[in-house]
C-alpha positions as CSV (number, residue, x, y, z in Angstrom):
1,X,6.0,-1.5,11.7
2,X,9.1,-0.1,11.3
3,X,9.8,-1.6,7.6
4,X,6.2,-0.5,5.9
5,X,6.5,2.5,7.4
6,X,9.9,3.1,5.4
7,X,8.4,2.0,2.3
8,X,5.8,4.6,2.8
9,X,8.7,7.3,3.3
10,X,10.5,5.6,0.1
11,X,7.3,6.1,-1.9
12,X,6.9,9.7,-0.9
13,X,10.5,10.5,-1.8
14,X,10.0,8.7,-5.3
15,X,7.0,10.9,-5.9
16,X,9.0,14.1,-5.2
17,X,11.9,12.9,-7.4
18,X,9.7,11.9,-10.4
19,X,8.0,15.1,-10.3
20,X,11.0,17.4,-10.4
21,X,12.4,15.4,-13.7
22,X,9.4,14.3,-15.5
23,X,8.3,16.4,-18.6
24,X,5.2,18.3,-18.7
25,X,4.5,17.0,-15.2
26,X,2.2,19.0,-12.6
27,X,1.9,19.1,-9.0
28,X,0.1,20.9,-6.6
29,X,-2.3,21.2,-3.2
30,X,-5.3,18.8,-3.0
31,X,-7.8,19.5,-0.4
32,X,-11.4,18.1,-0.2
33,X,-14.0,16.9,2.3
34,X,-15.1,13.3,2.4
35,X,-17.7,11.2,4.4
36,X,-16.4,8.4,6.3
37,X,-17.8,5.0,7.6
38,X,-17.2,1.3,7.9
39,X,-18.1,-1.7,6.2
40,X,-17.7,-5.4,6.2
41,X,-18.0,-6.0,2.3
42,X,-16.8,-2.9,0.6
43,X,-18.2,0.2,-1.0
44,X,-21.9,1.1,-0.2
45,X,-22.1,-1.4,2.5
46,X,-22.0,0.5,5.5
47,X,-22.3,-0.8,8.8
48,X,-22.4,2.6,10.9
49,X,-23.4,6.0,9.9
50,X,-21.3,8.5,8.0
51,X,-19.0,11.3,9.2
52,X,-17.3,14.5,7.9
53,X,-13.7,13.3,7.0
54,X,-11.5,16.4,5.6
55,X,-8.4,15.5,3.4
56,X,-5.5,17.6,2.8
57,X,-2.2,17.0,1.0
58,X,-0.2,17.1,-2.3
59,X,-0.6,15.8,-5.5
60,X,1.7,14.6,-8.6
61,X,0.7,14.2,-12.0
62,X,3.2,12.4,-14.3
63,X,2.3,12.0,-17.8
64,X,3.0,8.7,-19.7
65,X,0.9,9.1,-22.4
66,X,-1.3,11.9,-24.2
67,X,-4.1,10.4,-22.3
68,X,-2.6,8.6,-19.4
69,X,-0.4,9.7,-16.4
70,X,0.6,8.4,-12.8
71,X,-0.8,10.2,-10.1
72,X,0.9,9.7,-6.6
73,X,-0.5,11.7,-3.7
74,X,0.8,12.6,-0.2
75,X,-2.6,13.3,2.1
76,X,-3.4,13.7,5.5
77,X,-6.9,11.8,5.4
78,X,-9.7,11.3,8.1
79,X,-11.0,8.2,8.6
80,X,-13.9,6.6,11.0
81,X,-17.4,6.4,11.7
82,X,-20.2,7.4,13.8
83,X,-23.3,5.6,15.5
84,X,-26.5,6.7,16.9
85,X,-29.1,5.0,18.8
86,X,-32.1,7.7,19.2
87,X,-33.7,5.1,21.6
88,X,-31.0,4.9,24.2
89,X,-30.2,8.9,23.3
90,X,-26.8,8.0,22.7
91,X,-24.2,8.7,19.8
92,X,-20.4,8.0,19.6
93,X,-18.0,8.8,16.9
94,X,-14.5,7.2,16.2
95,X,-12.2,9.4,14.4
96,X,-8.8,7.7,12.8
97,X,-6.1,10.0,11.2
98,X,-4.1,8.6,8.4
99,X,-0.8,9.3,6.2
100,X,-2.2,8.2,3.0
101,X,-0.1,7.5,-0.2
102,X,-2.5,6.7,-3.2
103,X,-0.8,5.8,-6.4
104,X,-3.4,6.2,-9.3
105,X,-3.6,5.7,-12.7
106,X,-5.5,8.7,-14.3
107,X,-7.2,8.0,-17.9
108,X,-8.6,11.1,-19.9
109,X,-11.6,10.2,-22.0
110,X,-11.0,12.4,-25.0
111,X,-8.1,11.4,-27.5
112,X,-4.8,13.8,-27.8
113,X,-6.1,15.9,-24.6
114,X,-4.6,16.0,-21.0
115,X,-7.6,18.1,-19.7
116,X,-11.4,17.4,-19.7
117,X,-13.1,14.4,-18.1
118,X,-10.9,11.5,-16.8
119,X,-11.2,8.2,-14.8
120,X,-8.8,7.3,-12.0
121,X,-8.2,4.2,-9.8
122,X,-5.4,2.3,-8.2
123,X,-4.1,1.4,-4.8
124,X,-3.4,3.4,-1.5
125,X,-1.3,2.7,1.5
126,X,-2.2,4.3,4.6
127,X,-0.2,4.8,8.0
128,X,-2.2,5.2,11.1
129,X,-1.1,8.3,13.3
130,X,-3.6,8.7,16.1
131,X,-7.2,8.7,16.7
132,X,-10.1,9.7,19.2
133,X,-13.4,8.0,20.7
134,X,-16.1,10.2,21.8
135,X,-19.4,9.4,23.2
136,X,-22.5,11.6,24.2
137,X,-25.4,10.6,26.5
138,X,-28.3,12.8,26.3
139,X,-26.4,15.4,24.8
140,X,-23.7,15.1,27.3
141,X,-20.2,14.3,26.5
142,X,-19.5,11.4,28.6
143,X,-16.3,9.8,27.1
144,X,-13.4,11.7,25.2
145,X,-10.4,9.7,25.0
146,X,-7.4,8.6,22.4
147,X,-7.8,5.4,20.5
148,X,-5.5,2.9,21.2
149,X,-4.4,0.1,18.8
150,X,-5.3,-3.4,20.1
151,X,-2.5,-5.9,20.6
152,X,-3.0,-7.4,17.1
153,X,-3.8,-4.1,15.7
154,X,-1.9,-2.8,12.4
155,X,-1.1,0.7,11.7
156,X,-0.5,-0.1,7.8
157,X,-3.6,-0.5,5.6
158,X,-4.0,-1.0,2.0
159,X,-6.8,0.4,0.1
160,X,-8.4,0.5,-3.3
161,X,-9.7,3.8,-4.8
162,X,-11.7,4.6,-7.9
163,X,-13.1,8.1,-8.9
164,X,-13.8,10.5,-12.1
165,X,-13.4,14.0,-12.3
166,X,-12.7,17.0,-14.9
167,X,-9.9,19.3,-15.1
168,X,-8.6,22.5,-16.9
169,X,-4.9,23.7,-17.2
170,X,-4.7,25.0,-13.4
171,X,-7.4,23.4,-11.6
172,X,-9.1,20.2,-11.2
173,X,-11.8,18.2,-8.9
174,X,-12.9,14.7,-8.7
175,X,-15.3,12.4,-6.7
176,X,-13.5,9.4,-5.3
177,X,-14.4,6.3,-3.3
178,X,-12.1,4.1,-1.4
179,X,-12.2,1.0,0.7
180,X,-9.6,-0.7,2.9
181,X,-9.1,-4.3,1.7
182,X,-7.7,-7.5,3.2
183,X,-8.0,-10.0,0.2
184,X,-5.8,-12.7,2.0
185,X,-7.4,-12.7,5.5
186,X,-9.1,-15.7,6.4
187,X,-11.7,-13.9,8.6
188,X,-13.7,-11.0,7.6
189,X,-12.5,-7.7,9.0
190,X,-14.3,-4.2,9.3
191,X,-13.0,-2.0,6.6
192,X,-12.4,1.7,6.6
193,X,-14.7,3.4,3.6
194,X,-14.2,7.1,2.6
195,X,-16.3,9.0,-0.1
196,X,-14.9,12.4,-1.0
197,X,-14.9,15.3,-3.2
198,X,-11.5,16.8,-3.7
199,X,-10.2,19.9,-5.4
200,X,-6.7,20.3,-6.8
201,X,-4.5,23.4,-8.2
202,X,-2.1,22.3,-10.8
203,X,1.4,23.9,-10.8
204,X,3.7,23.1,-13.6
205,X,5.0,24.0,-17.1
206,X,2.4,25.1,-19.6
207,X,2.5,22.9,-22.7
208,X,3.9,24.5,-25.6
209,X,1.5,25.0,-28.5
210,X,2.1,24.0,-31.8
211,X,3.6,26.8,-34.2
212,X,1.0,28.0,-36.9
213,X,2.8,29.4,-39.9
214,X,1.2,32.9,-41.3
215,X,-0.7,32.3,-44.1
216,X,0.6,34.5,-47.3
């Protein structure tokens, strides 16, 4: 897993370098709360219950057009799932912590504007950091252990992300949904799914307004 992790680090370094040289670029903190689950088919095809999934990180907004920008992010993201069996009075929760690097394309809906309503989408690369598994029986915690990857487990995970949001000069928020994808796998794999509401504070140069000549 050493080579893929180096690629992930290179993506983070590239985002930092681009944000420092791009004109009219923005960057800033992003935080939010998601609902995580798992699926065998994609979005909205959950095979388990939803669980709270906070995320925190930094985003970069690099304009390439008046309505279009590239938005790489570096996020600490929680994935996982929960399961309840009322008949057996049991419940379980698996929590997976990922270092996530989405590289998104953001398209504003109004011409000649870089704020307001926008759509976003793109790939995301995640690296598994650690995880935990907990199980309760009759309300008592029975198992509380660290999650270990199986022999054929993969730390790297590729996801697809779509969303929409609205932003102003210094703030923004969006709703997004992402699912891991394995398009070249022969057999169906369980996919991690996260639905999230995120908020961002935008730091950067204020765009100069066109000069208006005084009327005589």
